N, C-alpha and C positions, 0 to 999 in steps of 0.2 A: 639345232640338233646335230649330233655327230653324223658326218657323212656316211660312215660305214653302217650306222644304225638305220639311216634312211634307205640305204641299199637293201639291207636285210628286210626291213619292213615292206619295201616294194616287192621283193621276191615272195614274201608271205602273202601279201595282198593279191599278187598275180595268181598264186596257187589257189587262193580262195575264189577269185573271179573265174577261174578255169575249172573249179570243182563242180562236177555235174550234179551231185546230190544237193549242194548248196543252191545252185542255180535252179534246180527243180523245185526246191522248197520256196525260194524267193518268187519264182514265177507263179507258183500256186497261190501264194499269199497275194501277189499283185492281182491275179485274175479274180480271186475271191472278193477283194475289196473294190476292184474296178467294177465288177458286176453289181455289188451291193450299192455302190455309188450311183451307177447308171440306172439301176432298176428301182431305186427308192422313189417313193411318191413325194410330191411337192410338200406335203404336210410332215414328212419325216426329215426335218431339217437336221436334227441332232444325229440321226443315223447317217445321213449323207455327209455331214461334216466330219464325223468320226472316220468313215470309210475313206474320205479324201485325205485326212491326216495320216492314216495308216498307209495308204498308197504312197503318199509323199515320203513317208519315213523309209519305206523299202527302197524307193528310188534314191533317197539320200544316202543310204548305206552303200549302194552300188557306186554312187558318185564319190563317196569318201574313199572307198577302196581304190577306185580309179585314180583319185588324186594322189594316194600313196604311191601307186605305180609310176605316175608321171613325175612326182618329186624324186623318186629313186632313180629314174632314167636321167634326170638332170644331174643328180649327185654323181651317178656313175660316169656320165660324160665329163663332168668337171674333174673328177678324180683321174680319169684316163688322160685328159689334156695336161694335167699337172705332172703326171708320171712321164708322158712323152716329152714335156718341156724339160724335165729333170734329166732325161736321157740325152736330149740335145745339148743341154748346158754342160753335162759331163763330157760329151764328145768334143765340144768346143774347147773346154778347158784342157783336155788331153791332147788336142791337136798340136803338133809341133810347128805349124806354120808352113810346112813344105807343100809345094804344089801337088805332090802325089797323095796328099791327105794322110800321111803317116801319123800315128799317135805315139806319144811318148811312152816309153816302157817303164 
């Protein structure tokens, strides 16, 4: 995937992960299904399994968004390193070899 797109997606995912309304909604869903899972009777296998799947799905959404953020951090660091290397390369190619570090005009 394009590095710039990964950085954009990371920023969007970070905003989502920091969004208080989204977190409130996801927390409420997690609490609902966790309570349903824990409070289910032994005979309510289907209810318990469905609650566990839904709880896992919410956790997976958060993990997926976190993965976007981490991938974007790596892409951003790689881009920054390439840009710094390009500046160093340009400085070396412009250097005239003198001890005082003058650059060619």
